[in-house]
C-alpha positions as CSV (number, residue, x, y, z in Angstrom):
1,M,27.4,-23.5,19.8
2,D,30.0,-25.8,21.1
3,L,31.6,-28.9,19.1
4,V,33.8,-31.7,20.2
5,V,35.6,-33.4,17.6
6,T,37.1,-37.1,18.0
7,S,39.8,-36.8,15.1
8,L,41.3,-39.7,13.5
9,E,44.7,-37.2,13.0
10,A,46.7,-34.8,14.6
11,W,46.0,-30.9,14.4
12,D,49.8,-30.4,12.5
13,G,50.7,-29.0,9.7
14,V,50.0,-31.6,7.1
15,W,46.2,-30.7,7.1
16,R,43.6,-33.4,5.7
17,R,39.5,-33.2,5.4
18,N,39.1,-32.5,9.6
19,Q,40.9,-29.3,9.9
20,H,39.7,-27.7,6.3
21,L,36.5,-28.7,7.8
22,V,37.1,-27.4,10.7
23,A,38.6,-24.1,10.1
24,G,36.3,-23.6,7.7
25,L,33.2,-23.7,10.3
26,L,35.2,-21.3,12.4
27,R,35.5,-18.9,10.1
28,R,31.9,-18.6,9.2
29,D,30.1,-18.9,12.9
30,P,32.2,-16.5,15.5
31,D,30.2,-17.7,17.8
32,L,31.4,-21.6,17.2
33,R,34.0,-23.0,19.8
34,V,35.6,-26.4,19.0
35,L,37.3,-29.2,21.1
36,F,39.8,-31.1,18.7
37,V,40.4,-34.5,19.8
38,E,43.4,-35.5,18.8
39,P,44.9,-39.5,18.9
40,A,46.7,-40.4,22.2
41,T,50.2,-40.7,21.9
42,D,51.4,-43.9,22.9
43,P,54.7,-43.8,24.8
44,L,55.3,-47.8,25.6
45,H,54.5,-48.5,21.7
46,A,57.0,-45.7,20.5
47,A,59.7,-47.4,23.2
48,L,59.5,-50.5,21.6
49,G,59.6,-49.1,18.3
50,A,62.0,-46.8,16.0
51,S,60.4,-43.5,17.4
52,Q,60.5,-41.1,20.2
53,P,58.6,-41.5,23.2
54,R,56.4,-38.6,24.6
55,L,53.4,-37.8,26.6
56,G,50.3,-36.5,25.3
57,R,50.4,-32.4,25.5
58,G,47.0,-32.3,27.0
59,L,44.7,-29.3,26.4
60,R,45.8,-26.4,24.7
61,A,44.7,-23.6,22.9
62,G,45.1,-24.0,19.0
63,P,47.7,-22.2,16.8
64,P,47.0,-18.9,15.4
65,L,44.9,-19.0,11.9
66,D,43.9,-16.3,9.8
67,G,40.1,-15.3,10.2
68,I,39.4,-17.1,13.6
69,R,39.3,-15.5,17.2
70,P,41.8,-16.8,19.5
71,E,40.1,-19.6,22.5
72,A,37.6,-20.7,19.5
73,L,39.8,-23.6,19.0
74,W,41.4,-25.9,21.5
75,L,43.6,-29.6,21.1
76,L,43.6,-31.8,23.4
77,E,46.3,-34.7,22.6
78,P,45.8,-37.6,25.6
79,T,48.3,-40.2,26.6
80,K,47.5,-44.0,26.1
81,W,49.5,-45.4,29.0
82,L,49.2,-49.2,28.6
83,P,48.1,-51.3,25.8
84,R,44.5,-52.2,25.3
85,R,45.2,-56.2,26.1
86,V,46.8,-55.0,29.3
87,D,44.3,-52.2,30.3
88,R,41.0,-53.3,29.4
89,R,39.6,-49.8,30.4
90,V,41.7,-47.9,28.4
91,D,39.0,-46.5,26.4
92,E,36.8,-45.5,28.6
93,R,39.7,-43.7,30.7
94,W,40.3,-41.9,27.2
95,A,36.5,-40.5,27.1
96,R,36.2,-39.5,30.7
97,Q,39.2,-37.3,29.9
98,V,37.2,-35.7,27.2
99,L,34.4,-35.3,29.2
100,R,36.0,-33.6,31.9
101,T,38.2,-31.5,29.7
102,A,34.9,-30.2,27.6
103,R,33.6,-29.4,31.3
104,S,36.4,-27.6,32.2
105,L,35.8,-25.5,29.0
106,G,32.6,-25.1,29.7
107,M,31.0,-26.7,27.1
108,A,27.7,-28.0,28.3
109,D,25.7,-29.6,25.9
110,P,28.2,-29.5,22.9
111,V,27.5,-31.3,19.1
112,L,29.6,-34.0,18.8
113,W,32.1,-35.0,15.6
114,V,33.2,-38.7,15.3
115,N,35.6,-39.7,13.4
116,D,37.5,-41.8,15.5
117,P,34.9,-44.5,16.0
118,A,36.6,-44.8,19.8
119,G,33.8,-41.8,19.9
120,S,31.2,-44.4,20.3
121,L,31.5,-44.5,24.0
122,L,31.1,-40.4,24.5
123,V,27.5,-41.3,22.5
124,E,26.7,-44.0,25.1
125,A,28.0,-41.8,27.8
126,T,26.1,-38.3,26.9
127,T,22.9,-36.8,25.4
128,W,25.3,-34.5,23.0
129,R,23.7,-34.7,19.8
130,S,25.8,-36.2,16.9
131,L,27.2,-37.0,14.1
132,Y,29.2,-39.5,12.9
133,D,31.7,-38.6,9.8
134,V,33.0,-41.9,8.2
135,T,35.9,-41.3,5.9
136,D,37.8,-44.5,5.6
137,D,36.1,-48.1,6.2
138,W,38.1,-49.4,8.9
139,T,36.1,-52.3,9.6
140,L,37.5,-53.9,5.6
141,A,41.1,-53.0,6.8
142,E,43.6,-55.3,7.4
143,R,44.0,-55.5,11.6
144,S,43.9,-57.9,13.9
145,T,40.9,-60.0,14.7
146,A,40.6,-58.2,18.3
147,E,40.8,-54.6,16.6
148,T,38.4,-55.6,13.9
149,E,35.9,-56.7,16.4
150,R,36.1,-53.7,18.4
151,I,35.9,-51.7,15.4
152,I,32.9,-53.2,14.2
153,A,31.1,-53.3,17.6
154,Q,32.2,-49.2,17.6
155,E,30.3,-48.6,14.4
156,Q,27.3,-50.3,15.4
157,V,26.6,-48.2,17.6
158,L,27.5,-44.9,15.6
159,L,25.3,-46.0,13.2
160,A,22.3,-47.1,15.4
161,R,22.6,-43.8,17.5
162,C,24.3,-41.0,15.8
163,D,21.9,-38.4,14.9
164,E,23.7,-37.9,12.0
165,V,26.0,-39.8,9.2
166,V,27.9,-38.3,6.7
167,V,30.3,-40.1,4.4
168,C,32.9,-39.4,2.1
169,S,32.6,-41.4,-0.9
170,P,29.8,-43.3,-3.1
171,A,31.1,-46.3,-2.1
172,L,30.8,-45.9,1.9
173,A,27.5,-43.8,0.7
174,A,26.4,-47.2,-0.8
175,S,27.8,-49.7,2.3
176,K,26.4,-47.4,4.9
177,G,23.4,-46.2,3.7
178,A,22.0,-49.7,3.0
179,L,21.9,-49.2,6.7
180,R,20.6,-45.6,7.8
181,E,20.1,-42.3,6.2
182,V,23.6,-40.8,5.1
183,T,24.8,-37.5,3.6
184,L,27.6,-37.6,1.4
185,V,30.3,-35.3,1.4
186,P,33.2,-35.8,-0.4
187,N,37.0,-34.3,0.3
188,G,38.4,-31.3,-1.3
189,V,41.1,-29.2,-2.8
190,D,42.5,-25.5,-1.3
191,T,41.7,-23.9,-5.0
192,A,43.1,-20.5,-4.3
193,A,46.6,-22.5,-3.6
194,Y,46.9,-23.8,-6.5
195,L,45.6,-20.7,-9.1
196,V,49.1,-19.2,-8.8
197,G,52.4,-20.7,-9.8
198,H,55.1,-22.3,-7.1
199,D,59.0,-22.1,-7.3
200,R,60.5,-25.3,-7.8
201,P,60.9,-27.0,-4.1
202,A,64.7,-27.1,-3.6
203,D,64.5,-30.5,-2.1
204,L,63.3,-31.9,-5.8
205,P,66.0,-33.9,-7.1
206,D,67.0,-32.5,-10.6
207,G,65.9,-33.8,-13.7
208,A,62.4,-35.8,-14.3
209,V,60.5,-36.7,-11.2
210,A,57.3,-38.9,-10.4
211,V,55.8,-37.6,-7.6
212,Y,53.8,-39.1,-4.8
213,V,51.9,-37.2,-2.0
214,G,50.3,-38.4,0.7
215,T,50.8,-40.2,3.8
216,L,52.9,-43.4,3.4
217,H,51.1,-46.3,5.1
218,G,50.9,-49.7,3.8
219,D,47.1,-50.3,3.8
220,R,46.9,-47.9,0.8
221,L,51.0,-47.6,-1.0
222,D,52.1,-50.6,-2.9
223,V,55.4,-50.5,-1.7
224,D,56.4,-53.5,-4.3
225,L,55.4,-51.2,-7.2
226,C,56.7,-48.3,-6.1
227,V,60.5,-50.3,-5.7
228,A,59.8,-51.6,-9.3
229,T,58.9,-48.2,-10.2
230,A,62.0,-46.4,-8.8
231,R,64.2,-48.9,-10.5
232,A,62.4,-48.4,-13.7
233,L,63.2,-44.9,-13.7
234,Q,67.1,-45.2,-12.6
235,G,68.6,-43.1,-15.8
236,V,65.1,-41.3,-16.8
237,G,64.4,-39.7,-13.3
238,R,63.3,-40.3,-9.7
239,L,60.5,-41.5,-7.9
240,V,60.0,-38.6,-4.8
241,L,57.3,-39.7,-2.2
242,V,56.2,-36.7,0.0
243,G,54.4,-37.1,3.2
244,P,54.0,-39.1,6.7
245,N,56.1,-42.1,7.0
246,A,53.9,-45.0,8.5
247,L,56.2,-47.9,6.8
248,A,57.9,-50.2,8.4
249,T,61.7,-49.8,8.4
250,E,62.4,-52.7,6.3
251,Q,59.7,-51.2,3.7
252,R,61.8,-47.7,3.6
253,S,65.3,-49.3,3.1
254,R,63.8,-51.2,0.3
255,L,62.5,-48.3,-1.5
256,E,65.4,-46.2,-0.6
257,G,67.5,-49.1,-1.9
258,A,65.7,-48.8,-5.1
259,G,66.4,-45.3,-5.9
260,A,63.4,-43.4,-4.3
261,V,63.4,-40.3,-2.4
262,L,61.6,-40.3,0.7
263,L,61.4,-36.1,1.9
264,G,58.7,-37.1,4.8
265,A,55.8,-35.0,5.6
266,R,55.5,-30.9,4.2
267,P,53.4,-28.4,5.1
268,S,50.3,-28.1,3.5
269,A,50.9,-24.7,2.2
270,D,54.5,-26.6,0.4
271,V,52.1,-29.1,-1.5
272,P,51.0,-27.7,-4.5
273,A,54.9,-26.3,-5.2
274,Y,55.6,-30.5,-5.5
275,L,52.7,-31.3,-7.3
276,Q,53.1,-28.5,-10.1
277,H,56.7,-29.1,-10.5
278,A,56.0,-33.3,-11.0
279,D,56.8,-34.1,-14.6
280,V,54.2,-37.2,-13.6
281,L,52.1,-37.6,-10.3
282,V,51.7,-41.5,-9.4
283,V,48.9,-43.0,-7.2
284,P,50.8,-46.3,-6.6
285,H,48.0,-47.9,-4.4
286,V,46.7,-51.4,-4.0
287,V,43.4,-52.2,-4.5
288,T,41.4,-53.6,-1.5
289,P,37.7,-53.3,-0.5
290,F,39.4,-51.0,2.5
291,T,40.7,-48.5,-0.6
292,D,38.0,-48.7,-2.8
293,S,35.8,-47.3,0.1
294,L,37.8,-44.3,-0.1
295,D,37.4,-40.3,-1.8
296,P,41.3,-39.7,-2.3
297,I,41.9,-36.4,-1.4
298,K,44.9,-36.4,-3.8
299,L,42.5,-36.7,-6.6
300,Y,41.4,-33.4,-6.4
301,E,45.0,-31.7,-5.6
302,Y,46.2,-33.8,-8.7
303,Q,43.4,-32.5,-10.7
304,A,44.2,-29.1,-9.5
305,A,47.5,-29.2,-9.9
306,G,47.5,-29.7,-14.1
307,R,50.0,-32.1,-14.3
308,P,50.0,-36.0,-16.0
309,V,48.8,-38.6,-13.7
310,V,49.3,-42.5,-13.5
311,A,47.5,-44.4,-11.1
312,T,46.3,-47.7,-10.6
313,P,42.5,-48.4,-10.9
314,V,41.6,-47.6,-7.2
315,A,38.2,-45.3,-6.4
316,G,37.8,-41.8,-7.5
317,F,40.9,-42.3,-10.2
318,R,39.4,-45.2,-12.0
319,D,35.9,-42.9,-12.4
320,V,37.1,-39.3,-13.3
321,D,36.7,-38.2,-16.5
322,D,39.9,-36.3,-17.3
323,D,42.1,-36.6,-20.3
324,R,44.9,-36.1,-18.0
325,V,44.9,-39.1,-16.0
326,T,46.0,-42.8,-17.2
327,V,44.6,-45.2,-14.9
328,V,46.1,-48.9,-15.5
329,D,46.5,-52.2,-14.0
330,Q,49.7,-53.0,-12.0
331,Q,51.2,-54.4,-14.7
332,A,51.4,-51.5,-17.0
333,F,51.9,-49.1,-14.4
334,V,55.8,-49.0,-14.4
335,P,55.9,-48.4,-18.4
336,A,53.3,-46.2,-18.0
337,V,54.8,-43.8,-15.6
338,V,58.2,-43.8,-17.0
339,A,56.6,-43.0,-20.4
340,A,54.9,-40.0,-18.7
341,A,58.2,-39.0,-17.2
342,G,59.6,-38.8,-20.4
343,R,57.3,-36.8,-22.3
344,A,55.9,-34.4,-19.9
345,G,56.0,-31.3,-20.9
346,P,57.0,-27.7,-18.8
347,V,55.7,-26.9,-15.7
348,E,54.3,-23.9,-17.6
349,E,52.4,-26.0,-19.7
350,R,49.8,-27.3,-16.3
351,R,46.4,-27.2,-17.6
352,T,44.2,-26.9,-14.7
353,D,40.3,-26.2,-15.0
354,P,39.4,-24.1,-12.9
355,E,35.6,-25.0,-12.7
356,R,36.2,-28.5,-11.8
357,A,38.5,-27.1,-9.2
358,A,35.8,-24.5,-8.0
359,D,33.2,-27.2,-7.4
360,A,35.4,-29.3,-4.9
361,D,36.8,-26.3,-3.3
362,W,36.9,-26.9,0.3
363,S,34.5,-24.2,1.1
364,R,31.5,-26.2,-1.1
365,R,32.2,-29.3,1.6
366,V,32.0,-26.5,4.1
367,D,28.3,-25.2,3.2
368,Q,27.4,-29.0,3.4
369,V,28.9,-29.8,6.8
370,A,27.3,-26.6,8.1
371,E,23.6,-27.5,6.8
372,V,24.1,-30.8,8.7
373,L,25.0,-29.2,11.6
374,H,22.2,-27.2,11.6
375,R,20.1,-29.8,11.4
376,L,21.2,-31.4,14.4
377,R,21.4,-27.4,16.2
378,D,17.9,-27.3,14.9
379,G,16.5,-30.9,16.1
380,E,15.8,-31.8,12.6
381,A,18.5,-34.9,12.2
382,G,18.0,-37.6,9.6
383,G,18.8,-40.1,11.7
């Protein structure tokens, strides 16, 4: 079987849901081939901002991966030359490039896996069997009116025409499931990576550390709360943020000025070490309709690390039954983190729940997605 995946995230060293699921499917099916379509680069936007502009890398073979045969995974990184307000056909050009690339690989009738809602154009342009994997409800995110209207229109197509719809959270199952049949496949964790102890990362500050791991993005992270937490920890420890930085320059400056340490992205294989050596793991997230739609991967990773957790009342954390997880409102968050940082036990005392971790292992999620793909292959789709 051939599979074309339109992803909201690039295939890089920071593994997220798409990479874990696609790699797991490739390992279990030696005949599977995947074209993984990454977000397009935007040289003009980068040139106007603070990042280095570059062209997309186009089509290339995926990196070597254990248990996956060469040329089973292909990556496509397009280039977005102009903004949509200037080039109204930018999405059509993207869709045509994906179609040309699939044909060049001999993918005549692949299954389409849509994670980026722009994939609706491929649903409309082809007769490919299709799966819509909803991992974030972008219709609820704070965006311009034009972008919100575009996303809503694309999702209407996807919910109406895709053969299968998979969602990652109970909130998405309720909202999208009210419109059509959906399959719940939560996020997960690489259990094996947390069953062994890891050395303390050299770039963790000395002393107590309150650690956050995840993409630093204003849609999720409460920057004001992080600033207050970093200031309150002075003299006790440091707030450490590990993950890709998508914050504005002003937000980053405020965090660093308050004493927070921003380490940037780290390969997924290194993440367990940061979590295991935290005195307290923190989730300083905003609580909005958008964050309520999520199933945070960090919930499973934090639990597997076996360290104390303090979180705002966001989806996933507020519902979990785990005495290591303390959920408090914004006003109580800072003192709760300071108290937890001061009383945390040695790393050797981390408490893991192997049964809980095994139940949330990515291999279980791969099994669930494989069942959905089998329905598509055999013409038994639920849509």
